[in-house]
PAZAVO-25992 format. One line per field, with one value per residue (C-alpha): residue number from 0; residue in one letter; z, x, y; chain. Coordinates in pm, 1 decimal. Each point is the difference from the previous one (the first is absolute). Layout:
<atoms>
k <- c(NUM / ...)
r <- c(A / ...)
zz <- c(Z / ...)
xx <- c(X / ...)
yy <- c(Y / ...)
c <- c(A / ...)
</atoms>
This chain:
<atoms>
k <- c(0 / 1 / 2 / 3 / 4 / 5 / 6 / 7 / 8 / 9 / 10 / 11 / 12 / 13 / 14 / 15 / 16 / 17 / 18 / 19 / 20 / 21 / 22 / 23 / 24 / 25 / 26 / 27 / 28 / 29 / 30 / 31 / 32 / 33 / 34 / 35 / 36 / 37 / 38 / 39 / 40 / 41 / 42 / 43 / 44 / 45 / 46 / 47 / 48 / 49 / 50 / 51 / 52 / 53 / 54 / 55 / 56 / 57 / 58 / 59 / 60 / 61 / 62 / 63 / 64 / 65 / 66 / 67 / 68 / 69 / 70 / 71 / 72 / 73 / 74 / 75 / 76 / 77 / 78 / 79 / 80 / 81 / 82 / 83 / 84 / 85 / 86 / 87 / 88 / 89 / 90 / 91 / 92 / 93 / 94 / 95 / 96 / 97 / 98 / 99 / 100 / 101 / 102 / 103 / 104 / 105 / 106 / 107 / 108 / 109 / 110 / 111 / 112 / 113 / 114 / 115 / 116 / 117 / 118 / 119 / 120 / 121 / 122 / 123 / 124 / 125 / 126 / 127 / 128 / 129 / 130 / 131 / 132 / 133 / 134 / 135 / 136 / 137 / 138 / 139 / 140 / 141 / 142 / 143 / 144 / 145 / 146 / 147 / 148 / 149 / 150 / 151 / 152 / 153 / 154 / 155 / 156 / 157 / 158 / 159 / 160 / 161 / 162 / 163 / 164 / 165 / 166 / 167 / 168 / 169 / 170 / 171 / 172 / 173 / 174 / 175 / 176 / 177 / 178 / 179 / 180 / 181 / 182 / 183 / 184 / 185 / 186 / 187 / 188 / 189 / 190 / 191 / 192 / 193 / 194 / 195 / 196 / 197 / 198 / 199 / 200 / 201 / 202 / 203 / 204 / 205 / 206 / 207 / 208 / 209 / 210 / 211 / 212 / 213 / 214 / 215 / 216 / 217 / 218 / 219 / 220 / 221 / 222 / 223 / 224 / 225 / 226 / 227 / 228 / 229 / 230 / 231 / 232 / 233 / 234 / 235 / 236 / 237 / 238 / 239 / 240 / 241 / 242 / 243 / 244 / 245 / 246 / 247 / 248 / 249 / 250 / 251 / 252 / 253 / 254 / 255 / 256 / 257 / 258 / 259 / 260 / 261 / 262 / 263 / 264 / 265 / 266 / 267 / 268 / 269 / 270 / 271 / 272 / 273 / 274 / 275 / 276 / 277 / 278 / 279 / 280 / 281 / 282 / 283 / 284 / 285 / 286 / 287 / 288 / 289 / 290 / 291 / 292 / 293 / 294 / 295 / 296 / 297 / 298 / 299 / 300 / 301 / 302 / 303 / 304 / 305 / 306 / 307 / 308 / 309 / 310 / 311 / 312 / 313 / 314 / 315 / 316 / 317 / 318 / 319 / 320 / 321 / 322 / 323 / 324 / 325 / 326 / 327 / 328 / 329 / 330 / 331 / 332 / 333 / 334 / 335 / 336 / 337 / 338 / 339 / 340 / 341 / 342 / 343 / 344 / 345 / 346 / 347 / 348 / 349 / 350 / 351 / 352 / 353 / 354 / 355 / 356 / 357 / 358 / 359 / 360 / 361 / 362 / 363 / 364 / 365 / 366 / 367 / 368 / 369 / 370 / 371 / 372 / 373 / 374 / 375 / 376 / 377 / 378 / 379 / 380 / 381 / 382 / 383 / 384 / 385 / 386 / 387 / 388 / 389)
r <- c(X / X / X / X / X / X / X / X / X / X / X / X / X / X / X / X / X / X / X / X / X / X / X / X / X / X / X / X / X / X / X / X / X / X / X / X / X / X / X / X / X / X / X / X / X / X / X / X / X / X / X / X / X / X / X / X / X / X / X / X / X / X / X / X / X / X / X / X / X / X / X / X / X / X / X / X / X / X / X / X / X / X / X / X / X / X / X / X / X / X / X / X / X / X / X / X / X / X / X / X / X / X / X / X / X / X / X / X / X / X / X / X / X / X / X / X / X / X / X / X / X / X / X / X / X / X / X / X / X / X / X / X / X / X / X / X / X / X / X / X / X / X / X / X / X / X / X / X / X / X / X / X / X / X / X / X / X / X / X / X / X / X / X / X / X / X / X / X / X / X / X / X / X / X / X / X / X / X / X / X / X / X / X / X / X / X / X / X / X / X / X / X / X / X / X / X / X / X / X / X / X / X / X / X / X / X / X / X / X / X / X / X / X / X / X / X / X / X / X / X / X / X / X / X / X / X / X / X / X / X / X / X / X / X / X / X / X / X / X / X / X / X / X / X / X / X / X / X / X / X / X / X / X / X / X / X / X / X / X / X / X / X / X / X / X / X / X / X / X / X / X / X / X / X / X / X / X / X / X / X / X / X / X / X / X / X / X / X / X / X / X / X / X / X / X / X / X / X / X / X / X / X / X / X / X / X / X / X / X / X / X / X / X / X / X / X / X / X / X / X / X / X / X / X / X / X / X / X / X / X / X / X / X / X / X / X / X / X / X / X / X / X / X / X / X / X / X / X / X / X / X / X / X / X / X / X / X / X / X / X / X / X / X / X / X / X / X / X / X / X / X / X / X / X / X / X / X / X / X / X / X / X / X / X / X / X / X / X / X / X)
zz <- c(-10647.0 / -173.1 / -220.5 / -267.5 / -126.2 / -305.7 / -81.6 / -194.6 / 287.8 / 374.4 / 312.0 / 52.0 / -351.2 / 10.6 / -234.8 / -43.9 / -87.2 / 283.0 / 247.7 / -102.9 / 20.8 / 323.5 / 180.5 / -110.9 / 73.8 / 346.8 / 95.1 / -104.8 / 189.9 / 306.1 / -20.5 / 9.1 / -367.3 / -147.7 / -255.9 / -241.7 / -251.0 / -317.7 / -136.2 / -161.9 / 180.5 / 137.5 / 118.5 / 279.3 / 145.6 / 328.3 / 137.5 / -150.2 / 257.7 / 65.1 / 244.1 / -34.4 / -381.2 / -159.2 / -302.9 / -278.2 / -239.3 / -366.0 / -207.8 / -295.3 / -188.0 / -307.0 / -146.7 / -289.5 / -245.7 / 96.0 / 72.4 / 331.5 / 162.2 / 291.1 / 159.7 / -168.1 / 11.6 / 376.1 / 58.1 / -208.8 / 176.0 / 331.8 / -99.9 / -113.4 / 277.3 / 320.9 / 193.8 / 10.9 / 55.0 / -213.1 / -213.2 / -91.0 / -255.4 / 1.4 / -318.5 / -358.9 / -237.5 / 241.3 / 57.5 / 302.7 / -187.5 / -353.1 / 103.7 / 210.5 / -291.2 / -206.9 / 248.6 / 167.9 / -113.7 / 191.6 / 327.6 / 246.3 / 214.7 / -120.3 / -152.7 / 3.6 / -199.8 / 84.7 / -333.9 / 145.9 / -289.9 / -324.1 / -58.3 / -338.0 / -133.5 / -282.6 / -60.4 / -344.1 / 145.8 / 226.4 / -267.8 / -10.2 / 380.5 / 41.1 / -287.2 / 179.2 / 357.1 / 24.0 / -68.8 / 268.4 / 259.7 / -75.0 / 136.0 / 343.8 / 293.1 / -29.1 / -44.5 / 241.2 / -95.1 / 211.6 / -195.9 / -149.4 / -295.0 / -94.1 / -324.0 / 149.0 / 106.2 / -322.4 / -186.9 / 204.0 / -68.5 / -369.5 / -23.6 / 212.8 / 277.8 / 293.6 / 375.2 / 17.7 / 348.7 / 95.7 / 310.2 / 46.6 / 134.9 / 326.9 / 287.5 / 328.1 / 318.7 / 196.7 / -155.5 / -52.5 / 250.9 / 284.1 / -21.9 / 250.8 / -136.3 / 142.4 / -287.8 / -252.9 / 206.3 / 28.9 / -372.8 / -82.8 / 239.4 / -111.1 / -370.4 / 54.9 / -164.8 / -49.8 / -72.9 / -159.8 / -60.1 / -331.7 / -43.1 / -296.6 / 24.2 / -271.5 / -128.1 / -236.2 / -308.0 / -213.5 / -17.5 / 338.4 / -94.3 / 235.7 / -236.5 / -79.8 / 372.2 / 66.7 / -281.1 / 114.8 / 356.6 / -122.5 / -187.9 / 248.8 / 188.6 / 343.0 / 193.6 / 207.7 / -37.5 / -12.8 / -250.1 / 100.5 / -295.6 / 165.3 / -191.0 / -71.7 / -48.7 / -47.6 / -242.9 / -352.3 / 91.3 / -259.8 / -18.2 / 316.6 / -182.4 / -216.0 / 307.3 / 174.6 / -304.1 / -12.9 / 367.6 / -49.9 / -303.8 / 195.5 / 320.6 / -31.0 / -108.0 / 295.1 / 249.8 / -99.9 / 104.4 / 317.7 / -152.3 / 32.3 / -183.0 / 186.7 / -189.8 / 274.6 / 55.1 / 341.7 / 241.4 / 15.6 / 343.7 / -125.4 / -318.6 / 200.4 / 206.3 / -324.4 / -115.7 / 325.3 / -10.1 / -364.4 / -103.3 / -341.2 / -195.4 / -372.5 / -249.8 / -355.0 / -113.9 / -353.9 / 85.3 / 282.7 / 61.0 / 341.3 / 184.4 / 363.0 / 72.2 / -55.4 / 261.5 / 237.4 / -58.7 / 76.5 / 310.7 / 131.7 / -64.6 / -273.6 / -307.4 / -328.9 / -354.8 / -267.9 / -372.6 / -146.3 / 13.3 / 89.5 / 217.4 / 168.6 / -101.6 / 173.9 / 317.6 / -1.2 / -33.5 / 267.7 / 253.0 / -96.4 / 85.4 / -338.9 / -304.6 / -336.4 / -274.4 / -337.9 / -255.5 / -257.6 / 243.5 / 19.2 / 324.3 / 131.0 / -28.1 / 93.2 / 305.2 / 111.7 / -30.4 / 194.1 / 270.5 / 49.3 / 19.1 / 242.4 / 240.9 / -12.5 / 62.1 / 363.4 / 33.7 / -310.6 / 116.1 / 340.4 / -158.5 / -238.9 / 279.0 / 223.0 / -282.0 / -108.1 / 350.3 / 59.2 / -329.1 / 69.7 / 348.0 / -132.2 / -312.0 / -82.4 / 280.3 / -91.4 / 272.9 / -173.3 / -340.0 / 111.0 / 141.9 / -343.8 / -157.4 / 269.8 / -66.2 / -368.2 / 76.7 / 244.9 / -255.8 / -250.3 / 234.9 / 145.9 / 358.5 / 68.9 / 56.1 / 353.5 / -75.1 / 265.0 / -103.0 / -93.2)
xx <- c(7105.5 / -329.6 / -44.9 / -259.6 / -55.6 / -224.9 / -157.9 / -310.0 / -163.5 / 58.1 / -157.2 / -265.5 / 68.1 / 231.3 / 273.6 / 376.0 / 43.7 / -233.0 / 198.2 / 338.8 / -109.6 / -193.7 / 286.5 / 259.8 / -228.5 / -98.2 / 360.2 / 100.7 / -291.2 / 99.9 / 344.2 / -149.7 / -26.6 / -310.3 / -122.9 / -290.1 / -128.3 / -171.1 / -229.3 / -332.1 / -323.4 / -170.7 / -363.9 / 99.4 / 262.6 / -129.6 / 311.6 / 262.2 / 270.8 / 133.4 / 282.5 / 141.6 / -30.4 / -227.5 / -202.4 / -83.2 / -264.0 / -45.6 / -295.9 / 214.8 / 42.5 / 179.7 / 344.7 / 173.7 / -83.1 / -357.9 / -88.3 / -69.5 / -318.9 / -48.3 / 163.8 / 337.6 / 75.1 / -60.1 / 245.6 / 270.7 / -45.5 / 20.7 / 338.8 / 131.3 / -131.8 / 25.9 / 328.4 / 130.3 / 368.8 / -4.8 / -255.3 / -1.1 / -249.1 / -52.9 / -62.5 / -4.8 / -294.2 / -252.6 / -131.0 / 200.2 / 327.0 / -111.6 / -148.8 / 304.8 / 235.7 / -187.5 / 84.6 / 318.5 / 203.5 / -237.1 / 22.9 / 243.0 / 65.3 / 231.2 / -208.5 / 73.9 / -190.6 / -20.7 / -124.2 / -96.8 / 66.0 / -142.1 / -266.2 / -86.0 / 353.9 / -68.9 / -360.3 / -33.4 / -252.9 / 275.2 / 268.5 / -16.0 / -25.8 / 333.0 / 163.5 / -59.9 / 46.0 / 383.8 / 6.8 / -263.8 / 179.3 / 330.5 / -151.2 / -58.0 / 241.6 / 17.8 / -182.1 / -39.7 / -12.4 / -78.4 / 238.9 / 345.2 / -94.1 / -368.8 / -119.1 / -67.5 / 361.0 / 125.0 / -211.0 / 157.8 / 353.0 / -68.9 / -106.0 / 285.6 / -218.6 / 197.8 / -54.3 / -131.8 / -64.4 / -85.3 / -219.0 / -166.0 / -341.8 / -49.3 / -228.1 / -89.4 / 191.1 / -306.8 / -190.6 / 261.2 / 282.6 / -182.1 / -300.5 / -201.8 / -55.4 / -350.1 / -92.7 / 85.5 / -180.1 / -309.7 / 2.1 / 12.0 / -286.2 / -214.7 / 23.6 / 4.3 / 339.1 / 85.6 / 344.4 / 270.8 / -81.7 / 91.5 / -50.4 / -20.7 / -75.9 / -107.0 / -296.8 / -237.8 / 118.9 / 33.7 / 377.3 / 107.6 / -13.3 / -280.2 / -149.5 / 342.7 / 74.4 / -329.9 / 71.3 / 359.1 / -118.6 / -264.8 / 242.3 / 290.5 / 22.7 / 45.7 / -279.2 / -259.8 / 53.4 / -170.9 / 64.2 / -92.3 / -37.5 / -6.2 / -118.5 / -295.5 / -258.4 / -314.6 / -249.9 / 83.5 / 338.9 / 264.5 / 55.3 / -199.3 / -286.8 / 225.4 / 199.0 / -319.1 / -111.0 / 333.9 / -17.0 / -352.6 / 111.7 / 290.5 / -193.2 / -32.8 / 362.6 / 111.5 / -225.8 / 142.3 / 346.1 / -111.6 / 66.4 / -186.3 / 27.1 / -112.6 / -56.8 / 34.0 / 54.0 / 162.5 / 34.9 / 365.9 / 54.0 / -133.1 / 204.6 / 320.5 / -102.5 / -53.8 / 351.7 / 139.1 / -220.6 / 72.5 / 231.3 / 62.2 / -86.4 / -79.2 / 3.4 / -78.7 / -59.9 / 42.1 / 59.3 / 215.4 / 274.4 / 145.9 / -257.4 / -36.1 / -170.0 / 326.3 / 173.6 / -290.0 / 33.9 / 372.1 / -66.7 / -240.6 / 251.2 / -223.6 / 186.1 / -151.4 / -49.3 / -36.6 / -14.0 / 295.3 / -185.0 / 124.9 / 308.8 / -117.8 / 326.8 / 195.1 / -209.4 / 47.5 / 376.6 / 32.0 / -215.3 / 82.2 / -365.8 / -156.9 / -25.2 / -46.2 / -175.0 / 178.9 / -159.3 / -36.3 / -168.5 / -372.0 / -71.4 / -273.9 / 189.4 / 331.6 / -151.7 / -168.8 / 330.9 / 195.8 / -266.6 / 7.3 / 378.1 / 13.1 / -247.3 / 174.9 / 354.1 / -14.5 / 365.9 / -16.7 / -327.8 / 149.1 / 314.8 / -199.6 / -230.1 / 291.6 / 193.6 / -297.4 / -72.4 / 365.1 / 32.8 / -318.3 / 113.8 / 336.9 / -107.5 / -370.5 / -205.1 / -211.5 / 176.0 / 336.3 / -151.5 / -173.8 / 331.4 / 156.9 / -266.1 / 61.8 / 373.1 / -70.2 / -246.4 / 242.2 / 279.6 / -225.2 / -90.9 / 352.6 / -103.7 / 91.5 / -222.7 / -106.9 / -122.6 / -239.6 / -356.7 / -68.2)
yy <- c(2263.6 / 71.8 / -305.7 / -73.7 / -352.7 / -31.8 / -336.0 / -100.1 / -189.2 / 7.4 / -149.4 / -119.9 / -130.5 / -301.5 / -114.5 / -2.4 / 368.1 / 101.2 / -209.3 / 140.7 / 363.7 / -52.1 / -171.4 / 252.9 / 296.7 / -117.9 / -70.1 / 352.3 / 153.8 / -202.0 / 160.6 / 348.9 / 93.6 / 160.7 / -253.4 / 46.8 / -253.1 / 124.6 / -268.9 / -88.7 / 77.8 / -311.6 / -15.7 / -240.0 / 234.9 / 144.5 / 168.5 / 227.6 / -61.9 / -349.3 / -75.8 / 350.1 / 14.3 / 259.2 / -113.6 / 246.1 / -135.0 / 89.5 / -114.2 / -107.8 / -326.2 / -133.6 / 59.9 / 172.4 / -280.2 / -87.2 / 361.4 / 167.9 / 118.2 / 233.7 / 303.9 / -35.5 / 373.7 / 15.4 / -285.0 / 162.0 / 336.3 / -186.3 / -144.2 / 336.4 / 223.2 / -202.9 / 44.2 / -357.7 / -73.2 / -314.2 / -187.2 / -369.1 / -130.7 / -375.2 / -203.6 / 120.1 / -49.2 / 151.5 / 348.7 / 118.6 / -54.1 / 83.8 / 334.8 / 84.4 / -65.1 / 260.2 / 277.7 / -124.5 / 299.9 / 231.2 / -194.8 / 159.6 / -307.2 / -278.2 / -279.8 / -372.9 / -261.0 / -370.1 / -143.1 / -337.4 / -231.0 / 146.0 / -264.6 / 156.9 / 14.9 / -246.1 / 104.4 / 167.9 / 245.1 / 136.2 / 37.5 / 380.5 / 14.2 / -176.7 / 186.3 / 330.9 / -124.8 / 17.2 / 374.4 / 56.4 / -212.8 / 172.2 / 324.2 / -158.9 / -18.5 / -378.6 / -328.2 / -291.7 / -367.8 / -304.5 / -220.9 / 35.2 / -220.4 / 41.2 / 161.3 / 344.1 / 58.1 / -160.7 / 256.9 / 279.9 / -121.0 / -50.6 / 366.2 / 132.1 / 136.7 / 144.8 / -38.3 / -355.8 / -140.4 / -359.1 / -38.1 / -341.8 / -83.8 / -183.9 / -96.4 / 168.5 / -81.6 / 108.1 / -290.9 / -269.6 / 50.2 / -173.2 / -225.8 / -198.1 / -350.8 / 12.3 / 231.2 / -268.8 / -265.7 / 218.5 / 69.6 / -369.9 / -68.8 / 293.2 / -84.6 / -377.4 / -39.6 / -366.4 / -144.3 / 210.4 / 366.5 / 161.8 / 375.4 / 234.1 / 373.0 / 242.3 / 195.4 / -181.5 / 187.7 / -310.6 / 55.3 / -137.0 / -366.8 / -104.0 / -257.2 / -145.6 / -23.0 / -180.4 / -244.8 / -65.3 / -54.9 / -243.1 / -227.1 / 12.9 / -334.4 / 157.7 / -171.6 / 187.9 / 373.4 / 339.2 / 277.8 / 354.6 / 234.9 / 340.7 / 304.2 / 222.6 / -275.2 / 208.6 / -155.2 / 109.3 / 149.9 / -90.5 / -375.4 / -74.2 / -169.8 / -216.7 / -103.3 / -102.0 / -198.8 / -178.2 / -93.7 / -138.0 / -199.4 / -151.6 / -65.6 / -378.7 / -32.8 / 213.7 / -175.7 / -339.4 / 126.4 / 174.5 / 342.5 / 330.0 / 333.2 / 311.8 / 326.3 / 260.3 / 370.2 / -17.9 / 291.6 / 101.2 / -157.9 / -333.8 / 24.8 / 45.0 / -303.1 / -192.4 / 86.5 / -137.6 / -308.5 / -84.4 / -282.0 / 156.1 / 314.0 / -1.9 / 288.2 / -108.9 / 357.9 / 124.4 / 366.9 / 139.3 / 252.2 / -88.1 / -213.4 / 105.9 / -333.5 / -189.2 / 214.8 / -64.5 / -373.9 / 17.8 / 210.7 / -264.0 / -282.0 / -141.2 / -132.4 / 118.8 / -124.1 / 266.4 / 49.7 / 190.4 / 331.2 / 346.7 / -37.1 / -321.3 / -167.6 / 275.3 / -34.7 / -376.8 / 44.7 / 267.4 / -187.0 / -361.8 / -64.2 / -65.6 / -222.4 / 172.9 / -192.9 / -1.0 / 231.9 / -275.3 / -239.9 / -62.7 / 188.6 / -229.4 / -328.6 / 159.4 / 169.9 / -323.8 / -184.8 / 264.9 / 24.0 / -376.0 / -2.4 / 290.7 / -159.2 / -338.2 / 124.6 / 105.6 / 103.5 / 217.5 / 153.1 / 90.2 / 145.7 / 219.6 / 116.9 / 98.8 / 168.3 / 207.7 / 117.6 / 93.4 / 190.5 / 194.2 / 104.5 / 113.0 / 189.9 / 10.0 / 153.3 / 300.9 / 191.9 / -44.9 / 69.9 / 320.5 / 119.3 / -56.3 / 222.0 / 260.7 / -7.2 / 65.4 / 280.3 / 158.3 / -1.6 / 173.1 / 285.0 / 16.6 / -59.4 / -365.1 / -300.6 / 89.9 / 352.2 / 124.9 / 68.3 / 360.6)
c <- c(A / A / A / A / A / A / A / A / A / A / A / A / A / A / A / A / A / A / A / A / A / A / A / A / A / A / A / A / A / A / A / A / A / A / A / A / A / A / A / A / A / A / A / A / A / A / A / A / A / A / A / A / A / A / A / A / A / A / A / A / A / A / A / A / A / A / A / A / A / A / A / A / A / A / A / A / A / A / A / A / A / A / A / A / A / A / A / A / A / A / A / A / A / A / A / A / A / A / A / A / A / A / A / A / A / A / A / A / A / A / A / A / A / A / A / A / A / A / A / A / A / A / A / A / A / A / A / A / A / A / A / A / A / A / A / A / A / A / A / A / A / A / A / A / A / A / A / A / A / A / A / A / A / A / A / A / A / A / A / A / A / A / A / A / A / A / A / A / A / A / A / A / A / A / A / A / A / A / A / A / A / A / A / A / A / A / A / A / A / A / A / A / A / A / A / A / A / A / A / A / A / A / A / A / A / A / A / A / A / A / A / A / A / A / A / A / A / A / A / A / A / A / A / A / A / A / A / A / A / A / A / A / A / A / A / A / A / A / A / A / A / A / A / A / A / A / A / A / A / A / A / A / A / A / A / A / A / A / A / A / A / A / A / A / A / A / A / A / A / A / A / A / A / A / A / A / A / A / A / A / A / A / A / A / A / A / A / A / A / A / A / A / A / A / A / A / A / A / A / A / A / A / A / A / A / A / A / A / A / A / A / A / A / A / A / A / A / A / A / A / A / A / A / A / A / A / A / A / A / A / A / A / A / A / A / A / A / A / A / A / A / A / A / A / A / A / A / A / A / A / A / A / A / A / A / A / A / A / A / A / A / A / A / A / A / A / A / A / A / A / A / A / A / A / A / A / A / A / A / A / A / A / A / A / A / A / A / A / A / A)
</atoms>
C-alpha cells in the first residue's frame, strides 16, 4: 500500500507522537509498504529518508485556533493530488490534522484520524473547535483511539461518531525484547549512579511533572539513590532552568541522604539502558493521552508510579505493573509514599516487574500494534492487512 502518515513533528524531533508514528511507519516500510510522513520542516533534519520511510516537509506551524502560518495551500493540494491508498493523520489541534479536515471531502484516499487525547477539550478558546469537530470527523473513514475509556473516545461516543477503533501504544521489541545486563552496568558506571535508580522521562514542557518528581524523590526515605530526569535539557528550554534551580536548592538535603538528581538528555541507547537499570519509573505528569513511557517501563520490567493522567490507569490495569496516584491526593507526598513502599516490598516489586514484562510481550509491542494499523488500513482499501506494496 501507499501510505501517508501526517504528524506535526517527526524524527529527529522527539516526543510521544513522534515515537508512535515513527515506530508504526518503520514497521510498515519493513513489510514492503511505501510509507511517507508529512510533517513540519526542521532545521536539524539532514535526511529525508529514514529506515525506509520518506519524509515530506512543509514549512507550516500553528493550528485552527491559534492560526496557521506557512504553505498551507501546498499541503492541502498534496493531500488531494498525491495517489495514496490510505492516509492517517495523528493528533488533533495541530496543523496537519486541522488543514486536512478542511479538505477531507476532496481527498480520494480513505482518511483515518487518531485524535490523541484532545488536550484542549475543556479550554474555552477551543469551544468552537470542538463544536464543529464531530461533523468533520464524521466525513472520515474512521478514527483511532489509544484507550477505550479516555476523553477522546468518550467525545466520539457522545456525538455518535461511527467507525471507532482502539489501538494501544507500546514499546519496541527491537529495543526491549533482549538486553545485555552489561548495558545497565555501564550506564550506572558512566553516570556515577549510586544506590537505587529512579527514572522519569519527558520533555521539559513544564507539564511533565519534573519538579514534582524531584521533590517526591527528595523526601522519600529510600536511602542512597539517584534520580535521572531525562528530557530536552537545553538551557532555557521549558522548565529546565527551574528544575536546575530546584536541584541546587535541595543539594544539601539530598547530599545528607546520599541522593543525586541528574538532568540528562540521554542518547536513545543509553535511555533504554536506563530503563533496564531502573528500580522504579515515575510519571507525575499533568497532561498525557496514552503515555508511551509507561509501556516502555513495563517492557523493561520496571514498575511505575503515575498520576491519574490520560489512560495511565488503563495501562496500569492491563500490565499490572503500575501504581496510580489518587486524583485528590497531593502528588508529591503521595508519590514519595508509594515510591518508598514499592522499593521496600521486594515480593510485590518482583511480581509487578514480571507482570509488566509479560503483558508487554503478549500485547504491546510496536510490531503487533503496527500490524493492527495495517489490518485497519487494509480493510479500508479492501485488500487485507498484508497487501503487497504497489
